C-alpha positions as CSV (number, residue, x, y, z in Angstrom):
1,M,38.8,-6.8,10.5
2,P,37.0,-4.7,12.7
3,R,33.9,-6.2,14.7
4,S,30.4,-5.6,12.9
5,T,28.3,-4.0,15.4
6,T,24.4,-3.1,15.4
7,A,22.6,-0.5,14.3
8,D,21.5,-0.1,18.1
9,E,25.5,-0.2,19.3
10,R,26.2,2.6,16.9
11,L,23.4,4.6,17.7
12,A,24.2,4.0,22.0
13,A,27.9,4.8,21.3
14,L,26.4,8.4,19.4
15,R,24.6,9.3,22.1
16,K,27.3,8.3,24.6
17,R,29.6,10.6,22.8
18,L,27.1,13.8,22.5
19,G,26.2,13.3,26.4
20,G,22.8,14.2,25.5
21,L,20.3,15.1,22.4
22,G,22.5,16.4,19.6
23,Y,22.4,20.0,19.0
24,G,23.7,21.9,15.7
25,G,23.2,22.4,12.3
26,D,24.6,22.1,9.0
27,Y,28.0,24.0,8.8
28,N,29.7,25.3,5.9
29,P,32.9,26.6,7.0
30,E,34.0,26.2,3.1
31,Q,32.0,29.6,2.6
32,W,34.3,31.5,5.1
33,P,38.3,32.6,5.7
34,P,39.9,30.5,8.5
35,E,39.7,33.3,11.1
36,V,35.7,33.0,10.9
37,W,36.3,28.9,11.6
38,R,37.5,30.0,15.0
39,E,34.9,32.7,15.7
40,D,32.3,29.6,14.4
41,V,33.1,27.1,17.6
42,Q,33.8,29.2,20.5
43,L,30.0,30.9,19.0
44,M,29.0,27.2,19.2
45,R,30.2,26.5,22.5
46,E,28.3,29.5,23.8
47,A,25.3,28.2,22.3
48,G,25.4,24.2,23.4
49,V,26.3,23.2,20.1
50,N,27.6,19.5,20.2
51,L,26.6,18.5,16.4
52,V,27.2,19.8,13.5
53,T,26.9,18.2,9.7
54,V,30.0,19.0,7.3
55,G,30.5,18.7,4.0
56,V,27.2,18.5,2.1
57,F,28.0,20.5,-0.7
58,S,31.8,20.4,-0.7
59,W,32.6,17.9,-3.6
60,G,34.1,20.5,-6.0
61,L,36.5,22.2,-3.4
62,L,37.5,18.5,-2.0
63,E,38.1,17.5,-5.9
64,P,38.5,20.3,-7.8
65,R,39.8,18.6,-10.7
66,P,39.3,14.8,-11.8
67,A,41.5,12.7,-9.1
68,T,43.3,15.8,-7.9
69,F,42.1,15.9,-4.2
70,D,42.5,18.8,-1.6
71,F,41.5,17.8,2.2
72,G,43.6,20.5,3.7
73,W,40.9,23.0,4.6
74,L,38.7,20.0,6.0
75,D,41.4,18.4,7.8
76,E,41.7,22.0,9.4
77,V,37.9,22.1,10.2
78,M,37.9,18.6,11.5
79,D,40.9,19.4,14.0
80,L,39.1,22.8,15.0
81,L,36.0,20.7,16.0
82,A,37.4,18.0,17.4
83,R,39.5,20.3,19.9
84,N,36.4,21.8,21.0
85,G,34.5,18.8,21.8
86,I,32.1,19.2,18.9
87,A,31.4,16.3,16.9
88,V,30.9,16.0,12.9
89,D,28.0,14.4,11.0
90,L,30.3,13.9,8.2
91,A,28.5,14.4,4.8
92,T,29.1,12.5,1.1
93,P,29.0,15.3,-0.8
94,T,27.6,13.7,-4.2
95,A,24.4,15.6,-4.1
96,A,26.5,18.4,-6.1
97,P,28.7,16.9,-8.5
98,P,31.5,19.4,-9.6
99,A,31.3,21.8,-12.8
100,W,34.2,19.8,-14.0
101,L,32.1,16.7,-14.6
102,A,29.3,18.1,-15.8
103,H,31.8,19.7,-18.6
104,E,33.6,16.5,-19.2
105,H,30.7,14.1,-18.7
106,P,27.7,15.8,-19.7
107,E,26.0,12.3,-20.0
108,T,25.9,12.1,-16.7
109,L,23.5,15.1,-16.7
110,P,19.6,14.1,-16.0
111,V,17.2,14.5,-18.8
112,D,13.7,15.8,-18.1
113,G,10.4,13.9,-20.0
114,E,10.7,16.7,-22.4
115,G,14.1,15.4,-23.8
116,R,15.5,18.8,-22.0
117,T,19.0,18.3,-20.1
118,I,19.5,19.8,-17.1
119,A,22.1,22.4,-16.6
120,F,24.8,22.6,-14.0
121,G,24.4,25.5,-11.7
122,A,22.1,24.3,-8.9
123,R,22.4,20.7,-7.1
124,L,20.9,17.3,-7.9
125,H,22.1,17.6,-11.5
126,Y,23.0,13.8,-12.1
127,C,21.2,10.8,-13.4
128,P,20.9,8.3,-10.9
129,S,21.4,5.3,-13.3
130,S,24.7,6.9,-14.7
131,P,27.9,4.6,-14.2
132,V,30.1,7.5,-15.0
133,Y,28.1,9.1,-12.1
134,R,28.5,6.6,-9.9
135,Y,32.1,5.5,-10.0
136,H,33.1,9.1,-9.5
137,A,30.8,9.3,-6.8
138,A,32.4,6.3,-5.2
139,R,35.6,7.3,-5.5
140,I,35.2,10.4,-3.6
141,T,33.1,8.7,-0.9
142,E,36.0,6.0,-0.7
143,R,38.6,8.8,-0.4
144,L,36.7,11.1,2.2
145,A,36.0,7.5,4.3
146,H,39.9,6.6,4.1
147,R,40.9,9.7,4.9
148,Y,38.4,10.3,8.2
149,A,37.9,7.3,9.7
150,G,39.3,6.8,13.1
151,H,39.4,11.2,13.6
152,P,38.6,12.1,16.5
153,A,35.6,14.6,15.2
154,L,33.8,11.9,13.1
155,A,30.9,10.7,15.2
156,M,28.2,9.4,11.9
157,W,27.9,9.6,8.7
158,H,25.5,11.7,6.1
159,I,25.2,10.4,2.8
160,A,24.2,13.0,0.1
161,N,21.4,15.1,0.9
162,E,17.5,14.9,0.2
163,Y,17.5,12.3,-1.8
164,V,14.6,13.3,-4.5
165,G,14.3,9.8,-6.4
166,L,15.1,12.0,-9.8
167,A,13.3,10.8,-13.0
168,C,15.6,10.9,-15.4
169,H,14.4,10.2,-19.0
170,C,18.0,9.8,-20.7
171,P,19.1,6.6,-23.0
172,V,21.0,5.3,-19.5
173,S,17.8,5.6,-17.3
174,T,15.5,4.2,-20.2
175,A,18.1,0.7,-20.5
176,H,18.2,0.4,-16.9
177,F,14.7,0.7,-16.4
178,R,14.6,-2.4,-19.0
179,R,16.8,-4.1,-16.8
180,W,14.8,-3.2,-13.8
181,L,11.3,-4.5,-15.7
182,A,12.7,-7.3,-16.7
183,D,13.6,-8.2,-13.1
184,R,10.4,-7.1,-11.7
185,Y,8.2,-9.1,-14.2
186,D,10.9,-12.0,-14.1
187,G,11.7,-11.6,-17.8
188,S,8.0,-12.4,-18.9
189,I,7.0,-9.6,-21.6
190,A,3.7,-11.5,-21.2
191,A,3.3,-10.7,-17.3
192,L,4.1,-7.0,-18.0
193,N,1.4,-6.5,-20.5
194,D,-0.8,-8.0,-17.8
195,A,0.4,-5.4,-15.5
196,W,0.0,-2.5,-17.6
197,G,-3.3,-3.4,-19.1
198,T,-1.8,-2.9,-22.2
199,A,-4.7,-4.2,-24.6
200,F,-6.0,-0.9,-24.0
201,W,-5.3,1.4,-26.7
202,G,-3.2,-1.5,-28.5
203,Q,0.1,-0.7,-26.0
204,H,1.0,-4.4,-26.1
205,Y,4.6,-4.7,-25.8
206,D,6.7,-7.9,-27.6
207,S,10.2,-6.8,-25.7
208,F,11.6,-5.3,-22.9
209,D,13.7,-3.3,-25.5
210,H,10.7,-1.4,-26.9
211,I,9.8,0.3,-23.5
212,G,10.5,3.7,-22.8
213,T,10.3,5.9,-19.9
214,P,6.6,7.3,-19.7
215,A,6.3,10.5,-21.7
216,P,4.8,13.6,-20.1
217,R,0.9,14.4,-21.2
218,S,2.0,17.4,-23.4
219,R,3.8,14.7,-25.8
220,L,1.1,12.5,-25.9
221,V,-2.4,12.5,-27.0
222,S,-3.8,11.5,-24.2
223,G,-2.6,10.3,-20.9
224,P,0.4,8.4,-19.9
225,N,-0.5,4.3,-19.3
226,P,-0.8,4.2,-15.4
227,G,0.9,1.1,-14.6
228,Q,4.0,2.3,-16.6
229,L,3.8,5.5,-14.7
230,L,3.8,3.5,-11.1
231,D,6.4,1.3,-12.3
232,F,8.6,4.1,-13.4
233,R,8.1,6.0,-9.9
234,R,9.4,3.0,-8.2
235,F,12.4,2.1,-10.5
236,C,13.0,5.8,-9.6
237,D,13.2,5.3,-6.3
238,A,15.2,2.2,-6.5
239,A,18.1,3.7,-8.4
240,A,18.4,6.2,-5.9
241,L,18.5,3.6,-3.1
242,E,21.1,2.0,-5.0
243,C,23.2,5.1,-4.9
244,F,22.5,5.5,-0.9
245,T,23.5,1.9,-0.5
246,A,26.2,2.0,-2.5
247,E,27.8,4.8,-0.5
248,R,26.7,3.4,2.7
249,D,28.2,0.5,2.0
250,T,31.8,2.0,1.3
251,V,31.9,4.0,4.4
252,R,30.4,1.2,6.5
253,R,33.7,-0.8,5.4
254,H,36.0,1.9,7.0
255,T,34.0,2.9,9.9
256,P,31.5,-0.1,10.8
257,D,31.1,1.2,14.4
258,L,29.9,4.6,13.3
259,P,26.2,5.3,12.6
260,V,24.8,6.0,8.8
261,T,21.9,7.9,7.4
262,T,20.7,10.3,5.1
263,N,18.2,13.6,5.5
264,F,14.4,12.3,4.5
265,M,12.0,15.6,3.8
266,G,8.7,16.2,5.4
267,S,5.8,14.8,3.8
268,F,7.5,13.8,0.8
269,R,6.0,11.5,-1.8
270,S,8.7,10.4,-4.2
271,L,10.6,7.7,-2.4
272,D,9.1,5.1,-0.1
273,Y,10.6,5.7,3.8
274,W,9.8,2.6,5.0
275,S,12.4,0.7,2.5
276,W,15.3,3.5,2.8
277,A,14.3,3.4,6.7
278,A,15.1,-0.5,6.8
279,E,18.6,0.0,5.1
280,E,20.3,3.1,7.5
281,D,20.9,3.1,11.0
282,V,18.6,5.9,12.2
283,A,15.4,7.9,10.2
284,A,16.4,11.5,10.2
285,L,14.6,14.2,8.9
286,D,14.2,18.1,7.3
287,I,11.1,19.7,7.6
288,Y,10.7,23.3,7.2
289,P,7.0,24.6,8.8
290,K,6.6,28.0,7.6
291,P,6.5,30.3,11.0
292,H,2.6,31.8,10.3
293,D,1.1,28.9,9.1
294,P,-1.7,28.0,11.4
295,D,-1.2,24.1,10.9
296,G,2.4,24.5,11.2
297,H,2.8,22.3,14.3
298,L,0.2,19.6,13.1
299,L,2.4,19.4,10.1
300,A,5.5,18.9,12.0
301,A,3.6,16.6,14.3
302,Y,2.6,14.3,11.8
303,N,5.9,13.8,9.9
304,F,7.7,13.3,13.6
305,D,5.3,10.6,14.2
306,L,6.1,9.1,10.9
307,M,9.6,9.2,11.4
308,R,9.6,7.4,15.1
309,S,7.7,4.9,13.3
310,L,9.4,4.3,10.3
311,R,12.1,2.2,12.8
312,H,9.3,0.8,14.7
313,G,9.6,3.4,17.6
314,R,13.2,4.0,17.9
315,P,14.3,7.7,18.1
316,W,15.0,9.5,15.2
317,L,17.0,12.4,14.3
318,L,16.0,16.2,13.2
319,L,19.1,17.0,11.3
320,E,17.3,20.2,9.6
321,S,14.7,22.7,10.6
322,A,14.7,26.7,10.5
323,T,15.1,28.9,13.4
324,G,13.3,31.7,11.0
325,N,11.9,32.2,7.5
326,N,13.1,29.6,5.1
327,L,12.3,31.0,1.9
328,T,9.4,28.9,0.7
329,A,6.5,31.1,0.7
330,P,5.8,34.1,-1.8
331,R,6.1,36.0,1.4
332,N,8.4,34.7,4.2
333,S,7.8,36.2,7.7
334,A,10.1,36.0,10.6
335,R,9.4,33.7,13.1
336,P,7.4,34.8,16.3
337,A,9.1,35.3,19.3
338,G,9.4,32.2,21.4
339,Q,8.0,29.9,18.7
340,L,11.7,28.2,18.2
341,R,12.1,26.8,21.5
342,G,8.3,25.4,21.0
343,H,9.2,23.9,17.3
344,G,12.1,21.9,18.7
345,L,10.9,20.7,21.8
346,Q,8.2,19.1,19.9
347,A,10.6,17.0,17.6
348,V,11.8,16.1,21.0
349,A,9.1,15.1,22.4
350,R,7.7,12.9,19.8
351,G,11.2,10.5,19.6
352,S,14.1,12.9,17.9
353,D,17.3,12.4,20.1
354,S,18.5,16.2,18.1
355,V,17.7,19.1,17.1
356,M,19.4,20.6,14.4
357,Y,19.1,23.8,11.8
358,F,19.9,25.2,8.1
359,Q,22.4,26.5,8.9
360,W,25.1,27.5,11.5
361,R,25.8,30.7,10.1
362,A,24.1,32.3,7.3
363,S,25.4,32.4,3.9
364,R,26.8,35.9,1.9
365,A,25.9,34.3,-1.5
366,G,24.0,31.6,-3.1
367,A,19.8,31.1,-3.6
368,E,19.4,30.9,0.3
369,R,21.4,33.7,1.4
370,F,18.5,34.9,3.0
371,H,17.2,31.7,4.7
372,S,17.4,31.6,8.3
373,A,20.4,30.5,10.3
374,M,21.4,30.1,14.2
375,L,24.2,32.5,13.6
376,P,21.8,35.2,11.6
377,H,23.4,38.0,9.3
378,G,23.1,39.9,12.2
379,G,25.3,37.8,14.5
380,T,25.1,37.4,18.3
381,R,23.3,41.1,18.9
382,T,20.0,39.5,17.6
383,R,16.8,37.8,19.0
384,T,17.5,34.4,17.1
385,W,20.9,34.2,18.5
386,R,19.6,34.9,21.9
387,E,16.6,32.1,21.3
388,V,19.4,29.6,19.8
389,T,21.8,29.9,23.0
390,A,18.7,29.7,25.4
391,F,17.2,26.8,23.8
392,G,20.8,25.0,23.7
393,H,20.5,25.3,27.4
394,D,17.2,24.2,27.4
395,L,18.2,21.1,25.5
396,A,21.2,20.3,28.0
397,R,18.6,20.1,30.8
398,L,16.5,17.4,28.8
399,S,19.8,15.4,28.3
400,G,18.4,11.8,29.6
401,L,15.6,11.7,27.0
402,S,18.4,11.1,24.6
403,G,17.9,7.0,23.9
404,G,14.3,7.2,25.4
405,A,11.0,5.9,23.8
406,C,7.4,7.2,23.3
407,D,4.6,5.0,24.7
408,R,3.3,2.9,21.8
409,A,0.4,4.6,20.7
410,R,-3.1,2.7,20.5
411,V,-4.1,4.7,17.1
412,A,-2.2,3.5,13.7
413,M,-2.5,5.6,10.7
414,A,-2.0,3.8,7.4
415,W,0.6,5.3,5.2
416,D,1.8,3.6,1.9
417,Y,3.6,5.1,-0.1
418,D,2.5,2.6,-3.6
419,S,-0.7,3.8,-2.8
420,L,0.2,7.5,-2.3
421,R,2.3,7.7,-5.9
422,A,-1.1,6.0,-7.8
423,L,-3.6,8.3,-5.7
424,E,-2.0,11.5,-7.1
425,G,-1.3,9.7,-10.8
426,P,-3.3,11.8,-13.5
427,D,-6.8,10.4,-15.1
428,H,-9.2,10.0,-11.8
429,P,-12.3,11.2,-11.2
430,S,-11.1,14.2,-9.6
431,D,-7.6,15.8,-9.9
432,H,-8.0,17.1,-5.9
433,P,-7.5,14.1,-3.9
434,S,-4.0,14.8,-2.1
435,F,-2.9,11.6,0.1
436,T,-1.0,14.4,2.6
437,A,-4.3,16.8,2.7
438,Q,-6.0,13.4,3.8
439,V,-3.7,12.8,6.2
440,M,-3.7,16.1,7.7
441,E,-7.2,16.0,8.0
442,H,-7.4,12.7,9.6
443,Y,-4.8,13.5,12.0
444,R,-5.8,16.8,13.2
445,P,-8.6,15.6,15.8
446,L,-6.4,12.8,17.3
447,W,-3.6,15.8,17.9
448,G,-6.1,18.0,19.3
449,A,-7.2,15.2,21.4
450,N,-3.6,14.4,22.5
451,I,-4.4,11.5,21.6
452,P,-1.0,9.6,20.3
453,V,-0.5,8.3,16.9
454,D,2.0,5.7,15.3
455,F,2.1,5.7,11.6
456,V,2.0,1.5,9.8
457,R,2.0,-0.1,6.8
458,P,-1.4,-1.9,5.7
459,A,0.6,-5.4,6.4
460,D,2.0,-4.3,9.4
461,D,1.2,-6.2,13.0
462,L,-1.6,-4.1,14.0
463,S,-2.7,-6.4,16.9
464,G,-1.4,-3.9,19.7
465,Y,-3.5,-1.0,18.1
466,R,-7.4,-0.5,19.2
467,L,-8.1,1.6,16.0
468,L,-6.8,2.1,12.8
469,V,-7.2,4.9,10.5
470,V,-7.2,4.7,6.9
471,P,-6.8,8.5,5.2
472,N,-6.9,6.9,1.7
473,L,-5.8,3.3,0.3
474,Y,-6.7,3.2,-3.2
475,L,-4.2,0.6,-4.0
476,V,-3.9,-2.3,-1.9
477,D,-3.1,-5.9,-2.8
478,G,-5.0,-9.0,-1.9
479,P,-2.7,-9.8,1.1
480,A,-3.1,-6.3,2.6
481,A,-6.7,-6.2,2.1
482,R,-7.2,-9.4,3.8
483,H,-5.0,-8.3,6.5
484,L,-7.1,-5.1,7.5
485,A,-10.3,-7.5,7.3
486,G,-8.7,-10.0,9.6
487,Y,-7.8,-7.0,11.9
488,V,-11.4,-6.1,12.1
489,Q,-12.6,-9.8,12.0
490,D,-10.1,-10.2,15.1
491,G,-12.0,-6.9,17.1
492,G,-10.4,-4.1,15.6
493,H,-11.8,-0.8,15.0
494,L,-11.5,0.5,11.8
495,L,-11.9,4.0,10.2
496,M,-11.5,4.4,6.3
497,S,-12.4,7.6,4.0
498,Y,-13.4,7.7,0.3
499,F,-11.6,6.3,-2.9
500,S,-9.8,3.3,-1.0
501,G,-9.6,-0.5,-2.5
502,I,-10.2,0.9,-5.7
503,V,-7.2,-0.5,-7.7
504,D,-4.6,-3.6,-7.0
505,E,-0.8,-2.8,-7.1
506,H,-0.9,-2.6,-10.5
507,D,-3.2,0.1,-10.4
508,R,-5.8,-2.3,-12.1
509,V,-9.5,-1.4,-10.9
510,W,-10.5,-4.3,-9.0
511,P,-13.5,-6.8,-10.7
512,G,-16.6,-6.7,-8.9
513,G,-17.8,-2.8,-8.2
514,H,-16.4,-0.1,-5.6
515,P,-14.6,-0.5,-3.2
516,G,-13.2,-3.7,-4.7
517,A,-11.5,-4.8,-2.1
518,F,-13.2,-3.7,0.7
519,R,-16.9,-4.1,-0.1
520,D,-17.1,-7.2,2.0
521,L,-15.4,-5.4,5.5
522,L,-17.5,-2.5,4.7
523,G,-20.6,-3.8,4.0
524,I,-21.0,-1.5,1.0
525,D,-21.2,-1.3,-3.0
526,I,-20.7,2.0,-4.5
527,D,-22.8,2.8,-7.0
528,D,-20.9,5.7,-8.7
529,F,-18.2,8.6,-7.7
530,N,-19.5,12.2,-7.6
531,P,-17.3,14.4,-7.1
532,L,-18.2,17.7,-6.5
533,Q,-17.5,21.0,-8.1
534,V,-14.8,23.5,-6.8
535,G,-17.0,25.4,-4.3
536,E,-19.5,23.4,-4.1
537,T,-20.9,21.7,-0.8
538,R,-23.8,19.5,0.4
539,A,-25.4,19.7,4.1
540,V,-25.2,16.6,6.1
541,R,-26.6,15.3,9.4
542,C,-24.7,13.3,12.2
543,G,-26.9,12.5,14.6
544,E,-28.0,16.2,15.9
545,H,-24.9,17.9,14.7
546,R,-25.2,19.5,11.5
547,G,-22.4,20.0,9.0
548,T,-21.3,19.9,5.5
549,A,-19.6,17.9,2.8
550,T,-17.1,19.1,0.2
551,D,-14.8,17.7,-3.0
552,W,-16.6,14.3,-3.2
553,Q,-19.3,12.1,-3.2
554,D,-19.6,8.1,-2.8
555,V,-23.1,7.3,-3.9
556,I,-23.2,4.3,-1.3
557,V,-25.4,1.4,-1.6
558,P,-25.7,-0.3,2.0
559,R,-26.0,-3.8,2.8
560,H,-28.3,-5.1,5.2
561,G,-26.8,-4.9,8.6
562,T,-25.2,-1.5,8.3
563,E,-25.6,1.4,10.6
564,S,-25.8,5.1,8.9
565,V,-23.4,7.3,10.7
566,A,-24.5,10.5,8.4
567,V,-26.8,11.3,6.0
568,Y,-26.9,14.2,3.1
569,T,-30.0,16.3,3.7
570,D,-30.1,18.3,0.4
571,G,-29.1,18.0,-2.8
572,E,-29.2,14.8,-5.4
573,L,-28.2,12.3,-2.9
574,Q,-30.3,14.2,-0.5
575,G,-31.4,11.1,2.2
576,H,-28.6,8.8,1.1
577,V,-25.7,7.7,3.9
578,A,-22.7,9.9,4.2
579,A,-21.1,7.5,6.3
580,V,-21.6,3.9,7.7
581,R,-21.0,1.5,10.2
582,N,-20.3,-2.2,9.8
583,R,-20.0,-4.9,12.1
584,Y,-17.5,-7.7,10.8
585,G,-16.6,-10.2,12.9
586,R,-15.7,-9.1,16.5
587,G,-14.8,-5.5,15.6
588,V,-16.0,-2.5,13.6
589,A,-15.5,-1.0,10.0
590,T,-16.5,2.5,9.8
591,Y,-16.6,4.4,6.2
592,L,-16.5,8.1,5.4
593,G,-17.9,8.5,1.7
594,T,-16.9,12.3,1.7
595,S,-14.8,15.0,3.0
596,F,-16.4,16.5,6.1
597,D,-16.1,19.7,7.4
598,R,-13.4,19.6,10.1
599,E,-15.5,20.0,13.2
600,T,-17.9,17.1,11.7
601,M,-14.5,15.2,11.3
602,R,-13.5,15.8,14.8
603,L,-16.8,14.6,15.5
604,L,-16.3,11.3,13.6
605,V,-13.1,10.6,14.4
606,L,-12.9,11.1,17.9
607,E,-16.3,9.0,18.4
608,A,-14.3,6.1,16.6
609,A,-11.8,6.6,19.3
610,A,-13.5,6.7,22.0
611,A,-15.2,3.6,20.9
612,A,-12.1,1.8,20.7
613,G,-10.9,2.8,24.1
614,A,-7.8,5.0,22.9
615,E,-6.9,7.6,25.6
616,P,-5.6,11.1,25.4
617,V,-2.5,11.9,27.0
618,L,-4.1,15.1,29.0
619,D,-7.4,17.3,28.3
620,T,-5.4,20.8,27.2
621,P,-6.9,24.3,25.8
622,D,-7.3,24.3,22.1
623,G,-3.2,25.1,20.7
624,V,-1.7,23.4,23.7
625,E,-0.1,20.0,22.7
626,A,0.5,17.3,25.7
627,V,3.0,14.2,24.5
628,R,4.8,11.8,26.7
629,R,8.3,10.5,26.3
630,R,10.4,8.2,28.7
631,D,13.8,8.8,29.5
632,A,16.5,6.0,29.3
633,D,15.6,4.8,32.6
634,G,11.8,4.4,31.8
635,T,10.6,7.9,33.7
636,P,7.8,9.6,31.8
637,H,8.4,13.4,30.8
638,L,5.1,15.0,29.8
639,F,5.9,17.6,27.6
640,L,3.1,20.7,27.7
641,L,3.2,22.8,24.1
642,N,1.8,26.1,24.1
643,H,1.3,26.6,20.1
644,S,-0.5,30.0,20.1
645,A,0.1,33.5,20.7
646,R,-2.0,33.7,23.5
647,E,-1.8,32.6,27.1
648,A,-3.3,29.2,28.2
649,V,-4.1,27.5,31.3
650,V,-3.3,23.8,31.5
651,D,-5.3,21.8,34.4
652,L,-2.7,19.6,35.9
653,R,-5.2,18.4,39.2
654,G,-5.5,14.8,39.2
655,A,-3.1,14.1,36.4
656,A,0.3,14.7,37.9
657,P,1.7,14.2,41.8
658,R,2.4,16.9,43.7
659,D,6.3,17.1,43.2
660,V,6.2,17.0,39.5
661,A,9.0,19.8,38.3
662,D,9.5,21.7,35.2
663,L,12.9,21.1,33.7
664,L,12.7,23.7,31.9
665,T,12.7,26.0,34.9
666,P,15.4,24.8,37.2
667,G,15.4,25.7,40.8
668,A,11.8,26.9,40.4
669,P,9.4,25.0,43.1
670,P,7.6,21.7,42.0
671,V,4.4,22.9,39.5
672,G,2.3,20.3,41.8
673,D,-1.2,19.2,41.1
674,K,-2.9,22.1,40.1
675,P,-3.6,24.9,37.1
676,L,0.0,25.6,35.4
677,T,-0.1,28.7,32.9
678,L,1.8,28.9,30.1
679,P,2.8,31.9,28.0
680,P,2.3,32.6,24.6
681,Y,4.7,30.0,22.7
682,G,5.3,28.8,26.1
683,A,6.4,24.9,27.4
684,A,6.7,22.8,30.3
685,V,8.7,19.6,30.3
686,L,7.3,17.7,33.5
687,K,9.2,14.9,35.6
688,P,7.9,13.4,38.6
689,G,10.3,13.3,41.5
690,R,11.7,10.1,43.6
691,G,9.4,7.6,43.9
692,T,6.4,8.9,41.3
693,Q,5.6,8.3,37.6
694,A,3.6,10.5,36.2
695,G,0.7,9.3,33.8
696,S,2.5,6.1,33.7
């Protein structure tokens, strides 16, 4: 029996094998004849590719008929990649079951909330609870793991693809949901009735056998039970995780020394990635910011920080991104020249040990035939190819960063998936609250000021953080609420926004009035919620600054001793506070009771950060990101990324030693302690010379 290894040991072996940062993409050779494969590996070597993901959607080719397997083509591909020194992230192909499975076992197909069976013809067409699906998924996974264990190309495992927590309403899923509920509530139907508040509308159950999956609003006179809906979302997450862990355990039994992961998705809501990350060796992300989205780099940055935080600061992997357009908008523009480099470097700066794309070669057919690729339809004569090749050389110069860590931030931002699910459920005072939108508006000022941010769960250890930002925590249980109060009481600074502390872990309103769990911590009562109508605004004053409020108003009643931070200057709430500050123990809690305009929000967030003693990495012009990451020896590297289409000058005087050099321009003289000019979408990675530690 092979010796069991730790996740850190498995990842160290992967880094040693790659010789630095991973670079490559999804490789789908099954779409092309063998003569193209040989051209592919030649071009991969030219571009500096050292890692490719193979086999993601190949189940139907590997097992063209039940229990009849054809690994010949994959053998040839694996051997070819091995001979050319290209490592393989081998996928279990279970995200796309073959046509014969849907035909012979239609009970494996998912059923939506309207009772309609989802047909074969795309991907993810399976019921996660189906024992038939799980049996066949286990069989193909077992055959793959047995066949390729020990193959010289195999470097890591990629389980399925982009799990979404499919919400299946078939009889098998319904029965599975009932078993899950019985386990969650320790077999007590009385406990479930209490948690779901079934006394309302006479929804009382006397048996778990009477419970179904929540019906969509279109099939109900009114909305579904919120407790049932929340538990169903938790169940869908758990069912998907069961599928993942089953396949993970199979491949690990054959290859205990190889890392195992699956690819998460940017800003995704359906799965609790905290729980999932604990079950894999390394967190991995697929993300596709639109090339011309002015907030694309902001969206990417906070997702990158979340990935790093999921495994407590350890490096993560960027497994999919786009070299250009990605077919997610009504009009998909080409990526501006030079932007590809900055997006990839941003991932590395924020802790990624790889930059990979979907996909290597653009497909001739299928739904994503116009999706960008490392090797576009125009081949090696395209600008994209030139940029892909140049960036591969850039990453080779940064090989020492592989395995290196980012410094722990002094600002933490709370991210709780149960609260997210409950917040974005139905039947609230406003249908507008979006957790990720709230995260963006609280993260934006910190990103703009180059203040590092970690993400945390509300119950995590907060002792190393000077400021905790809570964009929204609509749902919170008693222990987590007391934990946050203890953090502030012990001297921490808290910045929390509206509609937080409202319900408990079952989506039941906390008794005693709003903001339920946080009334004493914040030093307020909320008399009522007053969501503003679409397009409606209110004027606010914050010190000498004048701004606006939109979307939401809490009717705040401050308690004695609280300090007014912002007030309304017009409307029905004229003269009422819009934001308050409360001293609690040795710390300070600030509460924002509305959605402020961006400039007001910037002032409020940065005021809280300054009061807490959170310092920026570097003062830079608008649109220029400054991030620090250390290499494996602990030497800090300063990343300067210009995300704008204009030239930017960064003043390094007093911020860098004279012998600091830009690793992206080898052979150039040291940048020195002076202003540095970055061209549009330009970048620099500054490393101090021997004997100096820039910004350490």
